[in-house]
PDBQT receptor file of N, H, CA, C and O in Angstrom, charges set to zero:
ATOM      1  N   MET A   1       4.251 -16.707 -13.728  1.00  0.00    +0.000 N 
ATOM      2  CA  MET A   1       4.701 -15.756 -14.553  1.00  0.00    +0.000 C 
ATOM      3  C   MET A   1       3.716 -14.561 -14.712  1.00  0.00    +0.000 C 
ATOM      4  O   MET A   1       4.127 -13.404 -14.797  1.00  0.00    +0.000 OA
ATOM      5  N   ARG A   2       2.333 -14.910 -14.750  1.00  0.00    +0.000 N 
ATOM      6  H   ARG A   2       1.999 -15.850 -14.681  1.00  0.00    +0.000 HD
ATOM      7  CA  ARG A   2       1.455 -14.095 -15.183  1.00  0.00    +0.000 C 
ATOM      8  C   ARG A   2       1.342 -13.224 -14.094  1.00  0.00    +0.000 C 
ATOM      9  O   ARG A   2       1.223 -12.034 -14.385  1.00  0.00    +0.000 OA
ATOM     10  N   ALA A   3       1.351 -13.521 -12.937  1.00  0.00    +0.000 N 
ATOM     11  H   ALA A   3       1.448 -14.488 -12.701  1.00  0.00    +0.000 HD
ATOM     12  CA  ALA A   3       1.411 -12.550 -11.681  1.00  0.00    +0.000 C 
ATOM     13  C   ALA A   3       2.335 -11.464 -11.932  1.00  0.00    +0.000 C 
ATOM     14  O   ALA A   3       2.098 -10.295 -11.625  1.00  0.00    +0.000 OA
ATOM     15  N   HIS A   4       3.377 -11.865 -12.489  1.00  0.00    +0.000 N 
ATOM     16  H   HIS A   4       3.569 -12.814 -12.738  1.00  0.00    +0.000 HD
ATOM     17  CA  HIS A   4       4.557 -10.946 -12.450  1.00  0.00    +0.000 C 
ATOM     18  C   HIS A   4       4.374  -9.890 -13.590  1.00  0.00    +0.000 C 
ATOM     19  O   HIS A   4       4.694  -8.712 -13.428  1.00  0.00    +0.000 OA
ATOM     20  N   ARG A   5       3.873 -10.346 -14.680  1.00  0.00    +0.000 N 
ATOM     21  H   ARG A   5       3.613 -11.303 -14.811  1.00  0.00    +0.000 HD
ATOM     22  CA  ARG A   5       3.523  -9.478 -15.731  1.00  0.00    +0.000 C 
ATOM     23  C   ARG A   5       2.328  -8.560 -15.319  1.00  0.00    +0.000 C 
ATOM     24  O   ARG A   5       2.316  -7.371 -15.639  1.00  0.00    +0.000 OA
ATOM     25  N   MET A   6       1.431  -9.081 -14.678  1.00  0.00    +0.000 N 
ATOM     26  H   MET A   6       1.441 -10.046 -14.419  1.00  0.00    +0.000 HD
ATOM     27  CA  MET A   6       0.323  -8.042 -14.108  1.00  0.00    +0.000 C 
ATOM     28  C   MET A   6       0.926  -6.873 -13.207  1.00  0.00    +0.000 C 
ATOM     29  O   MET A   6       0.601  -5.692 -13.338  1.00  0.00    +0.000 OA
ATOM     30  N   LEU A   7       1.900  -7.380 -12.221  1.00  0.00    +0.000 N 
ATOM     31  H   LEU A   7       2.164  -8.339 -12.114  1.00  0.00    +0.000 HD
ATOM     32  CA  LEU A   7       2.441  -6.699 -11.275  1.00  0.00    +0.000 C 
ATOM     33  C   LEU A   7       3.194  -5.445 -11.909  1.00  0.00    +0.000 C 
ATOM     34  O   LEU A   7       2.924  -4.280 -11.621  1.00  0.00    +0.000 OA
ATOM     35  N   LEU A   8       4.178  -5.844 -12.815  1.00  0.00    +0.000 N 
ATOM     36  H   LEU A   8       4.398  -6.791 -13.049  1.00  0.00    +0.000 HD
ATOM     37  CA  LEU A   8       4.727  -4.995 -13.814  1.00  0.00    +0.000 C 
ATOM     38  C   LEU A   8       4.037  -4.024 -14.488  1.00  0.00    +0.000 C 
ATOM     39  O   LEU A   8       4.498  -2.882 -14.467  1.00  0.00    +0.000 OA
ATOM     40  N   PHE A   9       2.889  -4.281 -15.162  1.00  0.00    +0.000 N 
ATOM     41  H   PHE A   9       2.515  -5.208 -15.180  1.00  0.00    +0.000 HD
ATOM     42  CA  PHE A   9       2.004  -3.355 -15.668  1.00  0.00    +0.000 C 
ATOM     43  C   PHE A   9       1.462  -2.607 -14.821  1.00  0.00    +0.000 C 
ATOM     44  O   PHE A   9       1.400  -1.393 -15.018  1.00  0.00    +0.000 OA
ATOM     45  N   SER A  10       0.996  -3.147 -13.789  1.00  0.00    +0.000 N 
ATOM     46  H   SER A  10       1.046  -4.133 -13.630  1.00  0.00    +0.000 HD
ATOM     47  CA  SER A  10       0.537  -1.954 -12.723  1.00  0.00    +0.000 C 
ATOM     48  C   SER A  10       1.451  -1.052 -12.296  1.00  0.00    +0.000 C 
ATOM     49  O   SER A  10       1.148   0.126 -12.109  1.00  0.00    +0.000 OA
ATOM     50  N   LEU A  11       2.708  -1.549 -12.096  1.00  0.00    +0.000 N 
ATOM     51  H   LEU A  11       2.955  -2.506 -12.248  1.00  0.00    +0.000 HD
ATOM     52  CA  LEU A  11       3.705  -0.385 -11.592  1.00  0.00    +0.000 C 
ATOM     53  C   LEU A  11       4.013   0.430 -12.639  1.00  0.00    +0.000 C 
ATOM     54  O   LEU A  11       4.181   1.625 -12.396  1.00  0.00    +0.000 OA
ATOM     55  N   ILE A  12       4.146  -0.056 -13.989  1.00  0.00    +0.000 N 
ATOM     56  H   ILE A  12       4.010  -1.027 -14.187  1.00  0.00    +0.000 HD
ATOM     57  CA  ILE A  12       4.261   1.142 -15.072  1.00  0.00    +0.000 C 
ATOM     58  C   ILE A  12       3.143   2.029 -15.182  1.00  0.00    +0.000 C 
ATOM     59  O   ILE A  12       3.259   3.218 -15.481  1.00  0.00    +0.000 OA
ATOM     60  N   LEU A  13       1.925   1.383 -14.909  1.00  0.00    +0.000 N 
ATOM     61  H   LEU A  13       1.830   0.417 -14.666  1.00  0.00    +0.000 HD
ATOM     62  CA  LEU A  13       0.731   2.418 -15.273  1.00  0.00    +0.000 C 
ATOM     63  C   LEU A  13       0.619   3.411 -13.871  1.00  0.00    +0.000 C 
ATOM     64  O   LEU A  13       0.172   4.554 -13.957  1.00  0.00    +0.000 OA
ATOM     65  N   LEU A  14       1.048   2.868 -12.673  1.00  0.00    +0.000 N 
ATOM     66  H   LEU A  14       1.411   1.939 -12.603  1.00  0.00    +0.000 HD
ATOM     67  CA  LEU A  14       1.228   3.904 -11.615  1.00  0.00    +0.000 C 
ATOM     68  C   LEU A  14       2.283   4.891 -11.858  1.00  0.00    +0.000 C 
ATOM     69  O   LEU A  14       2.203   6.040 -11.424  1.00  0.00    +0.000 OA
ATOM     70  N   ALA A  15       3.244   4.466 -12.529  1.00  0.00    +0.000 N 
ATOM     71  H   ALA A  15       3.308   3.533 -12.881  1.00  0.00    +0.000 HD
ATOM     72  CA  ALA A  15       4.459   5.540 -12.765  1.00  0.00    +0.000 C 
ATOM     73  C   ALA A  15       4.054   6.481 -13.685  1.00  0.00    +0.000 C 
ATOM     74  O   ALA A  15       4.464   7.642 -13.665  1.00  0.00    +0.000 OA
ATOM     75  N   ALA A  16       3.277   6.050 -14.484  1.00  0.00    +0.000 N 
ATOM     76  H   ALA A  16       2.944   5.108 -14.500  1.00  0.00    +0.000 HD
ATOM     77  CA  ALA A  16       2.856   7.008 -15.694  1.00  0.00    +0.000 C 
ATOM     78  C   ALA A  16       1.735   8.001 -14.899  1.00  0.00    +0.000 C 
ATOM     79  O   ALA A  16       1.810   9.217 -15.079  1.00  0.00    +0.000 OA
ATOM     80  N   VAL A  17       0.822   7.502 -14.121  1.00  0.00    +0.000 N 
ATOM     81  H   VAL A  17       0.762   6.515 -13.975  1.00  0.00    +0.000 HD
ATOM     82  CA  VAL A  17      -0.225   8.317 -13.364  1.00  0.00    +0.000 C 
ATOM     83  C   VAL A  17       0.761   9.434 -12.594  1.00  0.00    +0.000 C 
ATOM     84  O   VAL A  17       0.554  10.646 -12.530  1.00  0.00    +0.000 OA
ATOM     85  N   TYR A  18       1.866   8.710 -12.040  1.00  0.00    +0.000 N 
ATOM     86  H   TYR A  18       2.035   7.725 -12.092  1.00  0.00    +0.000 HD
ATOM     87  CA  TYR A  18       2.478   9.850 -11.021  1.00  0.00    +0.000 C 
ATOM     88  C   TYR A  18       3.066  10.890 -11.660  1.00  0.00    +0.000 C 
ATOM     89  O   TYR A  18       3.098  12.027 -11.188  1.00  0.00    +0.000 OA
ATOM     90  N   ALA A  19       3.624  10.518 -12.906  1.00  0.00    +0.000 N 
ATOM     91  H   ALA A  19       3.598   9.595 -13.289  1.00  0.00    +0.000 HD
ATOM     92  CA  ALA A  19       4.245  11.513 -13.918  1.00  0.00    +0.000 C 
ATOM     93  C   ALA A  19       3.385  12.642 -14.338  1.00  0.00    +0.000 C 
ATOM     94  O   ALA A  19       3.741  13.817 -14.436  1.00  0.00    +0.000 OA
ATOM     95  N   VAL A  20       1.913  12.028 -14.635  1.00  0.00    +0.000 N 
ATOM     96  H   VAL A  20       1.624  11.074 -14.556  1.00  0.00    +0.000 HD
ATOM     97  CA  VAL A  20       1.211  13.229 -15.123  1.00  0.00    +0.000 C 
ATOM     98  C   VAL A  20       0.664  13.992 -13.947  1.00  0.00    +0.000 C 
ATOM     99  O   VAL A  20       0.331  15.165 -14.113  1.00  0.00    +0.000 OA
ATOM    100  N   LEU A  21       0.535  13.361 -12.659  1.00  0.00    +0.000 N 
ATOM    101  H   LEU A  21       0.806  12.408 -12.523  1.00  0.00    +0.000 HD
ATOM    102  CA  LEU A  21       0.102  14.046 -11.586  1.00  0.00    +0.000 C 
ATOM    103  C   LEU A  21       1.514  15.219 -10.933  1.00  0.00    +0.000 C 
ATOM    104  O   LEU A  21       1.352  16.101 -10.089  1.00  0.00    +0.000 OA
ATOM    105  N   LEU A  22       2.431  14.970 -11.422  1.00  0.00    +0.000 N 
ATOM    106  H   LEU A  22       2.563  14.254 -12.107  1.00  0.00    +0.000 HD
ATOM    107  CA  LEU A  22       3.617  15.607 -11.159  1.00  0.00    +0.000 C 
ATOM    108  C   LEU A  22       3.352  16.948 -11.706  1.00  0.00    +0.000 C 
ATOM    109  O   LEU A  22       3.463  18.020 -11.112  1.00  0.00    +0.000 OA
ATOM    110  N   PHE A  23       2.985  16.737 -12.921  1.00  0.00    +0.000 N 
ATOM    111  H   PHE A  23       2.894  15.866 -13.403  1.00  0.00    +0.000 HD
ATOM    112  CA  PHE A  23       2.920  18.026 -13.767  1.00  0.00    +0.000 C 
ATOM    113  C   PHE A  23       1.592  18.861 -13.495  1.00  0.00    +0.000 C 
ATOM    114  O   PHE A  23       1.648  20.079 -13.665  1.00  0.00    +0.000 OA
ATOM    115  N   VAL A  24       0.355  18.251 -13.066  1.00  0.00    +0.000 N 
ATOM    116  H   VAL A  24       0.310  17.261 -12.928  1.00  0.00    +0.000 HD
ATOM    117  CA  VAL A  24      -0.974  18.570 -12.752  1.00  0.00    +0.000 C 
ATOM    118  C   VAL A  24      -0.710  19.355 -11.248  1.00  0.00    +0.000 C 
ATOM    119  O   VAL A  24      -0.861  20.553 -11.009  1.00  0.00    +0.000 OA
ATOM    120  N   ALA A  25      -0.280  18.303 -10.350  1.00  0.00    +0.000 N 
ATOM    121  H   ALA A  25      -0.158  17.330 -10.544  1.00  0.00    +0.000 HD
ATOM    122  CA  ALA A  25      -0.126  18.863  -8.781  1.00  0.00    +0.000 C 
ATOM    123  C   ALA A  25       0.981  18.487  -8.441  1.00  0.00    +0.000 C 
ATOM    124  O   ALA A  25       1.154  17.331  -8.056  1.00  0.00    +0.000 OA
ATOM    125  N   PRO A  26       2.036  19.439  -8.515  1.00  0.00    +0.000 N 
ATOM    126  CA  PRO A  26       3.339  18.847  -7.830  1.00  0.00    +0.000 C 
ATOM    127  C   PRO A  26       3.632  18.405  -6.571  1.00  0.00    +0.000 C 
ATOM    128  O   PRO A  26       4.566  17.670  -6.248  1.00  0.00    +0.000 OA
ATOM    129  N   VAL A  27       2.592  19.001  -5.712  1.00  0.00    +0.000 N 
ATOM    130  H   VAL A  27       1.834  19.598  -5.974  1.00  0.00    +0.000 HD
ATOM    131  CA  VAL A  27       2.659  18.583  -4.306  1.00  0.00    +0.000 C 
ATOM    132  C   VAL A  27       1.975  17.275  -4.276  1.00  0.00    +0.000 C 
ATOM    133  O   VAL A  27       2.411  16.582  -3.357  1.00  0.00    +0.000 OA
ATOM    134  N   ALA A  28       1.041  16.696  -4.979  1.00  0.00    +0.000 N 
ATOM    135  H   ALA A  28       0.687  17.258  -5.726  1.00  0.00    +0.000 HD
ATOM    136  CA  ALA A  28       0.237  15.750  -4.712  1.00  0.00    +0.000 C 
ATOM    137  C   ALA A  28       1.139  14.459  -5.206  1.00  0.00    +0.000 C 
ATOM    138  O   ALA A  28       1.043  13.393  -4.596  1.00  0.00    +0.000 OA
ATOM    139  N   ALA A  29       1.813  14.570  -6.072  1.00  0.00    +0.000 N 
ATOM    140  H   ALA A  29       1.891  15.435  -6.567  1.00  0.00    +0.000 HD
ATOM    141  CA  ALA A  29       2.549  13.232  -6.556  1.00  0.00    +0.000 C 
ATOM    142  C   ALA A  29       3.348  12.721  -5.799  1.00  0.00    +0.000 C 
ATOM    143  O   ALA A  29       3.411  11.491  -5.797  1.00  0.00    +0.000 OA
ATOM    144  N   PRO A  30       4.224  13.497  -4.905  1.00  0.00    +0.000 N 
ATOM    145  CA  PRO A  30       5.085  12.923  -3.907  1.00  0.00    +0.000 C 
ATOM    146  C   PRO A  30       4.176  12.218  -2.573  1.00  0.00    +0.000 C 
ATOM    147  O   PRO A  30       4.415  11.134  -2.040  1.00  0.00    +0.000 OA
ATOM    148  N   ILE A  31       3.257  13.028  -2.283  1.00  0.00    +0.000 N 
ATOM    149  H   ILE A  31       3.064  13.908  -2.716  1.00  0.00    +0.000 HD
ATOM    150  CA  ILE A  31       2.378  12.376  -1.317  1.00  0.00    +0.000 C 
ATOM    151  C   ILE A  31       1.881  11.020  -1.660  1.00  0.00    +0.000 C 
ATOM    152  O   ILE A  31       2.005  10.071  -0.885  1.00  0.00    +0.000 OA
ATOM    153  N   GLY A  32       1.283  10.928  -2.898  1.00  0.00    +0.000 N 
ATOM    154  H   GLY A  32       1.183  11.698  -3.528  1.00  0.00    +0.000 HD
ATOM    155  CA  GLY A  32       0.874   9.805  -3.372  1.00  0.00    +0.000 C 
ATOM    156  C   GLY A  32       1.682   8.683  -3.329  1.00  0.00    +0.000 C 
ATOM    157  O   GLY A  32       1.228   7.599  -2.965  1.00  0.00    +0.000 OA
ATOM    158  N   ALA A  33       3.143   8.872  -3.753  1.00  0.00    +0.000 N 
ATOM    159  H   ALA A  33       3.512   9.753  -4.049  1.00  0.00    +0.000 HD
ATOM    160  CA  ALA A  33       4.100   8.018  -4.047  1.00  0.00    +0.000 C 
ATOM    161  C   ALA A  33       4.403   7.368  -2.635  1.00  0.00    +0.000 C 
ATOM    162  O   ALA A  33       4.651   6.179  -2.435  1.00  0.00    +0.000 OA
ATOM    163  N   LEU A  34       4.331   8.422  -1.660  1.00  0.00    +0.000 N 
ATOM    164  H   LEU A  34       4.129   9.388  -1.822  1.00  0.00    +0.000 HD
ATOM    165  CA  LEU A  34       4.833   7.853  -0.012  1.00  0.00    +0.000 C 
ATOM    166  C   LEU A  34       3.421   6.866   0.378  1.00  0.00    +0.000 C 
ATOM    167  O   LEU A  34       3.524   5.796   0.978  1.00  0.00    +0.000 OA
ATOM    168  N   LEU A  35       2.186   7.418  -0.062  1.00  0.00    +0.000 N 
ATOM    169  H   LEU A  35       2.103   8.287  -0.550  1.00  0.00    +0.000 HD
ATOM    170  CA  LEU A  35       1.176   6.529   0.464  1.00  0.00    +0.000 C 
ATOM    171  C   LEU A  35       1.198   5.375  -0.168  1.00  0.00    +0.000 C 
ATOM    172  O   LEU A  35       0.644   4.434   0.400  1.00  0.00    +0.000 OA
ATOM    173  N   THR A  36       1.676   5.201  -1.166  1.00  0.00    +0.000 N 
ATOM    174  H   THR A  36       2.125   5.965  -1.628  1.00  0.00    +0.000 HD
ATOM    175  CA  THR A  36       1.559   4.034  -1.928  1.00  0.00    +0.000 C 
ATOM    176  C   THR A  36       2.590   3.152  -1.675  1.00  0.00    +0.000 C 
ATOM    177  O   THR A  36       2.312   1.954  -1.733  1.00  0.00    +0.000 OA
ATOM    178  N   ALA A  37       4.039   3.575  -1.331  1.00  0.00    +0.000 N 
ATOM    179  H   ALA A  37       4.264   4.548  -1.283  1.00  0.00    +0.000 HD
ATOM    180  CA  ALA A  37       5.036   2.615  -0.850  1.00  0.00    +0.000 C 
ATOM    181  C   ALA A  37       4.473   2.422   0.669  1.00  0.00    +0.000 C 
ATOM    182  O   ALA A  37       4.639   1.269   1.069  1.00  0.00    +0.000 OA
ATOM    183  N   ALA A  38       3.996   3.084   1.376  1.00  0.00    +0.000 N 
ATOM    184  H   ALA A  38       3.861   4.020   1.051  1.00  0.00    +0.000 HD
ATOM    185  CA  ALA A  38       3.563   2.601   2.711  1.00  0.00    +0.000 C 
ATOM    186  C   ALA A  38       2.536   1.573   2.563  1.00  0.00    +0.000 C 
ATOM    187  O   ALA A  38       2.528   0.582   3.294  1.00  0.00    +0.000 OA
ATOM    188  N   GLY A  39       1.740   1.754   1.719  1.00  0.00    +0.000 N 
ATOM    189  H   GLY A  39       1.747   2.558   1.126  1.00  0.00    +0.000 HD
ATOM    190  CA  GLY A  39       0.485   0.698   1.336  1.00  0.00    +0.000 C 
ATOM    191  C   GLY A  39       1.315  -0.919   1.045  1.00  0.00    +0.000 C 
ATOM    192  O   GLY A  39       1.057  -2.036   1.495  1.00  0.00    +0.000 OA
ATOM    193  N   LEU A  40       2.326  -0.465   0.154  1.00  0.00    +0.000 N 
ATOM    194  H   LEU A  40       2.535   0.442  -0.211  1.00  0.00    +0.000 HD
ATOM    195  CA  LEU A  40       3.134  -1.882  -0.363  1.00  0.00    +0.000 C 
ATOM    196  C   LEU A  40       3.865  -2.358   0.863  1.00  0.00    +0.000 C 
ATOM    197  O   LEU A  40       4.079  -3.567   0.949  1.00  0.00    +0.000 OA
ATOM    198  N   VAL A  41       4.221  -1.662   1.698  1.00  0.00    +0.000 N 
ATOM    199  H   VAL A  41       4.047  -0.680   1.628  1.00  0.00    +0.000 HD
ATOM    200  CA  VAL A  41       4.956  -2.284   3.094  1.00  0.00    +0.000 C 
ATOM    201  C   VAL A  41       4.248  -2.991   3.844  1.00  0.00    +0.000 C 
ATOM    202  O   VAL A  41       4.590  -4.032   4.405  1.00  0.00    +0.000 OA
ATOM    203  N   LEU A  42       2.907  -2.291   3.900  1.00  0.00    +0.000 N 
ATOM    204  H   LEU A  42       2.628  -1.446   3.444  1.00  0.00    +0.000 HD
ATOM    205  CA  LEU A  42       1.929  -2.714   4.726  1.00  0.00    +0.000 C 
ATOM    206  C   LEU A  42       1.385  -4.146   4.347  1.00  0.00    +0.000 C 
ATOM    207  O   LEU A  42       1.169  -5.115   5.075  1.00  0.00    +0.000 OA
ATOM    208  N   VAL A  43       1.238  -3.994   3.053  1.00  0.00    +0.000 N 
ATOM    209  H   VAL A  43       1.413  -3.207   2.461  1.00  0.00    +0.000 HD
ATOM    210  CA  VAL A  43       0.963  -5.302   2.157  1.00  0.00    +0.000 C 
ATOM    211  C   VAL A  43       1.693  -6.503   2.336  1.00  0.00    +0.000 C 
ATOM    212  O   VAL A  43       1.197  -7.580   2.667  1.00  0.00    +0.000 OA
ATOM    213  N   SER A  44       3.091  -6.242   2.068  1.00  0.00    +0.000 N 
ATOM    214  H   SER A  44       3.494  -5.367   1.799  1.00  0.00    +0.000 HD
ATOM    215  CA  SER A  44       4.071  -7.056   1.980  1.00  0.00    +0.000 C 
ATOM    216  C   SER A  44       4.345  -7.914   3.505  1.00  0.00    +0.000 C 
ATOM    217  O   SER A  44       4.631  -9.098   3.685  1.00  0.00    +0.000 OA
ATOM    218  N   THR A  45       4.189  -7.103   4.222  1.00  0.00    +0.000 N 
ATOM    219  H   THR A  45       3.957  -6.141   4.076  1.00  0.00    +0.000 HD
ATOM    220  CA  THR A  45       4.435  -7.511   5.832  1.00  0.00    +0.000 C 
ATOM    221  C   THR A  45       3.200  -8.001   6.478  1.00  0.00    +0.000 C 
ATOM    222  O   THR A  45       3.254  -8.413   7.636  1.00  0.00    +0.000 OA
ATOM    223  N   ARG A  46       2.092  -7.987   5.818  1.00  0.00    +0.000 N 
ATOM    224  H   ARG A  46       2.048  -7.653   4.877  1.00  0.00    +0.000 HD
ATOM    225  CA  ARG A  46       0.866  -8.141   6.444  1.00  0.00    +0.000 C 
ATOM    226  C   ARG A  46       0.967  -9.349   7.739  1.00  0.00    +0.000 C 
ATOM    227  O   ARG A  46       0.357  -9.290   8.806  1.00  0.00    +0.000 OA
ATOM    228  N   TYR A  47       1.715 -10.204   7.392  1.00  0.00    +0.000 N 
ATOM    229  H   TYR A  47       2.211 -10.252   6.525  1.00  0.00    +0.000 HD
ATOM    230  CA  TYR A  47       1.451 -11.447   8.231  1.00  0.00    +0.000 C 
ATOM    231  C   TYR A  47       2.328 -11.041   9.698  1.00  0.00    +0.000 C 
ATOM    232  O   TYR A  47       2.122 -11.440  10.843  1.00  0.00    +0.000 OA
ATOM    233  N   ALA A  48       3.322 -10.139   9.203  1.00  0.00    +0.000 N 
ATOM    234  H   ALA A  48       3.489  -9.815   8.272  1.00  0.00    +0.000 HD
ATOM    235  CA  ALA A  48       4.120  -9.714  10.472  1.00  0.00    +0.000 C 
ATOM    236  C   ALA A  48       3.405  -8.885  11.544  1.00  0.00    +0.000 C 
ATOM    237  O   ALA A  48       3.505  -9.165  12.739  1.00  0.00    +0.000 OA
ATOM    238  N   TRP A  49       2.624  -7.778  11.049  1.00  0.00    +0.000 N 
ATOM    239  H   TRP A  49       2.542  -7.550  10.079  1.00  0.00    +0.000 HD
ATOM    240  CA  TRP A  49       2.058  -6.976  11.847  1.00  0.00    +0.000 C 
ATOM    241  C   TRP A  49       0.691  -7.110  12.097  1.00  0.00    +0.000 C 
ATOM    242  O   TRP A  49       0.185  -6.249  12.818  1.00  0.00    +0.000 OA
ATOM    243  N   ARG A  50      -0.036  -8.027  11.646  1.00  0.00    +0.000 N 
ATOM    244  H   ARG A  50       0.375  -8.726  11.060  1.00  0.00    +0.000 HD
ATOM    245  CA  ARG A  50      -1.484  -8.307  11.744  1.00  0.00    +0.000 C 
ATOM    246  C   ARG A  50      -1.667  -8.774  12.998  1.00  0.00    +0.000 C 
ATOM    247  O   ARG A  50      -2.601  -8.278  13.628  1.00  0.00    +0.000 OA
ATOM    248  N   PRO A  51      -0.779  -9.891  13.695  1.00  0.00    +0.000 N 
ATOM    249  CA  PRO A  51      -1.320 -10.101  15.322  1.00  0.00    +0.000 C 
ATOM    250  C   PRO A  51      -1.017  -8.682  16.251  1.00  0.00    +0.000 C 
ATOM    251  O   PRO A  51      -1.718  -8.312  17.192  1.00  0.00    +0.000 OA
ATOM    252  N   LYS A  52       0.004  -8.104  15.823  1.00  0.00    +0.000 N 
ATOM    253  H   LYS A  52       0.574  -8.404  15.058  1.00  0.00    +0.000 HD
ATOM    254  CA  LYS A  52       0.118  -7.044  16.728  1.00  0.00    +0.000 C 
ATOM    255  C   LYS A  52      -0.937  -5.942  16.751  1.00  0.00    +0.000 C 
ATOM    256  O   LYS A  52      -1.307  -5.374  17.778  1.00  0.00    +0.000 OA
ATOM    257  N   PHE A  53      -1.455  -5.656  15.322  1.00  0.00    +0.000 N 
ATOM    258  H   PHE A  53      -1.154  -6.117  14.488  1.00  0.00    +0.000 HD
ATOM    259  CA  PHE A  53      -2.736  -4.833  15.232  1.00  0.00    +0.000 C 
ATOM    260  C   PHE A  53      -3.765  -5.386  15.666  1.00  0.00    +0.000 C 
ATOM    261  O   PHE A  53      -4.583  -4.593  16.133  1.00  0.00    +0.000 OA
ATOM    262  N   LEU A  54      -4.099  -6.653  15.700  1.00  0.00    +0.000 N 
ATOM    263  H   LEU A  54      -3.436  -7.297  15.320  1.00  0.00    +0.000 HD
ATOM    264  CA  LEU A  54      -5.351  -7.168  16.159  1.00  0.00    +0.000 C 
ATOM    265  C   LEU A  54      -5.361  -7.169  17.602  1.00  0.00    +0.000 C 
ATOM    266  O   LEU A  54      -6.451  -7.162  18.175  1.00  0.00    +0.000 OA
ATOM    267  N   ALA A  55      -3.990  -7.178  18.443  1.00  0.00    +0.000 N 
ATOM    268  H   ALA A  55      -3.105  -7.183  17.977  1.00  0.00    +0.000 HD
ATOM    269  CA  ALA A  55      -3.982  -7.238  19.892  1.00  0.00    +0.000 C 
ATOM    270  C   ALA A  55      -4.478  -5.916  20.432  1.00  0.00    +0.000 C 
ATOM    271  O   ALA A  55      -4.873  -5.765  21.588  1.00  0.00    +0.000 OA
ATOM    272  N   LEU A  56      -4.429  -4.971  19.512  1.00  0.00    +0.000 N 
ATOM    273  H   LEU A  56      -4.109  -5.094  18.573  1.00  0.00    +0.000 HD
ATOM    274  CA  LEU A  56      -4.758  -3.590  20.136  1.00  0.00    +0.000 C 
ATOM    275  C   LEU A  56      -6.321  -3.656  20.256  1.00  0.00    +0.000 C 
ATOM    276  O   LEU A  56      -6.945  -2.681  20.676  1.00  0.00    +0.000 OA
ATOM    277  N   PHE A  57      -6.818  -4.583  19.957  1.00  0.00    +0.000 N 
ATOM    278  H   PHE A  57      -6.310  -5.375  19.616  1.00  0.00    +0.000 HD
ATOM    279  CA  PHE A  57      -8.188  -4.594  20.060  1.00  0.00    +0.000 C 
ATOM    280  C   PHE A  57      -8.753  -5.640  20.870  1.00  0.00    +0.000 C 
ATOM    281  O   PHE A  57      -9.979  -5.745  20.897  1.00  0.00    +0.000 OA
ATOM    282  N   GLU A  58      -8.075  -6.384  21.496  1.00  0.00    +0.000 N 
ATOM    283  H   GLU A  58      -7.079  -6.300  21.474  1.00  0.00    +0.000 HD
ATOM    284  CA  GLU A  58      -8.358  -7.452  22.210  1.00  0.00    +0.000 C 
ATOM    285  C   GLU A  58      -8.835  -6.961  23.814  1.00  0.00    +0.000 C 
ATOM    286  O   GLU A  58      -8.066  -6.287  24.500  1.00  0.00    +0.000 OA
ATOM    287  N   THR A  59      -9.798  -7.263  24.168  1.00  0.00    +0.000 N 
ATOM    288  H   THR A  59     -10.422  -7.811  23.611  1.00  0.00    +0.000 HD
ATOM    289  CA  THR A  59     -10.221  -6.593  25.788  1.00  0.00    +0.000 C 
ATOM    290  C   THR A  59     -10.124  -7.805  26.685  1.00  0.00    +0.000 C 
ATOM    291  O   THR A  59     -10.374  -7.537  27.861  1.00  0.00    +0.000 OA
ATOM    292  N   GLY A  60      -9.839  -9.012  26.450  1.00  0.00    +0.000 N 
ATOM    293  H   GLY A  60      -9.636  -9.229  25.495  1.00  0.00    +0.000 HD
ATOM    294  CA  GLY A  60      -9.696  -9.975  27.427  1.00  0.00    +0.000 C 
ATOM    295  C   GLY A  60     -11.022 -10.632  27.782  1.00  0.00    +0.000 C 
ATOM    296  O   GLY A  60     -11.084 -11.452  28.698  1.00  0.00    +0.000 OA
ATOM    297  N   GLU A  61     -12.051 -10.288  27.084  1.00  0.00    +0.000 N 
ATOM    298  H   GLU A  61     -12.001  -9.622  26.340  1.00  0.00    +0.000 HD
ATOM    299  CA  GLU A  61     -13.413 -10.654  27.486  1.00  0.00    +0.000 C 
ATOM    300  C   GLU A  61     -13.919 -11.897  26.161  1.00  0.00    +0.000 C 
ATOM    301  O   GLU A  61     -13.902 -11.722  24.942  1.00  0.00    +0.000 OA
ATOM    302  N   ALA A  62     -14.228 -12.799  26.725  1.00  0.00    +0.000 N 
ATOM    303  H   ALA A  62     -14.242 -12.941  27.715  1.00  0.00    +0.000 HD
ATOM    304  CA  ALA A  62     -14.740 -13.904  25.648  1.00  0.00    +0.000 C 
ATOM    305  C   ALA A  62     -16.171 -13.592  24.916  1.00  0.00    +0.000 C 
ATOM    306  O   ALA A  62     -17.132 -13.695  25.679  1.00  0.00    +0.000 OA
ATOM    307  N   VAL A  63     -16.373 -13.352  24.025  1.00  0.00    +0.000 N 
ATOM    308  H   VAL A  63     -15.593 -13.268  23.405  1.00  0.00    +0.000 HD
ATOM    309  CA  VAL A  63     -17.685 -13.021  23.467  1.00  0.00    +0.000 C 
ATOM    310  C   VAL A  63     -18.220 -14.336  22.726  1.00  0.00    +0.000 C 
ATOM    311  O   VAL A  63     -17.751 -14.851  21.711  1.00  0.00    +0.000 OA
ATOM    312  N   CYS A  64     -19.220 -14.713  23.419  1.00  0.00    +0.000 N 
ATOM    313  H   CYS A  64     -19.601 -14.294  24.243  1.00  0.00    +0.000 HD
ATOM    314  CA  CYS A  64     -20.208 -16.142  23.274  1.00  0.00    +0.000 C 
ATOM    315  C   CYS A  64     -21.547 -15.642  22.759  1.00  0.00    +0.000 C 
ATOM    316  O   CYS A  64     -22.465 -16.436  22.555  1.00  0.00    +0.000 OA
TER     317      CYS A  64
């Protein structure tokens, strides 16, 4: 339950920062929100995309 409260607090704080940013720099707030959403998707699906990402760097050579 503590983790849920911390997550909720973080989301509320992030929403407040975006609200302030919307008034300070109207273009930056939507960009920040999109980057945050993309980051959350990547983190929540890290086990699904990690093998595919690591496969990009495999050369087939064994390093000993």
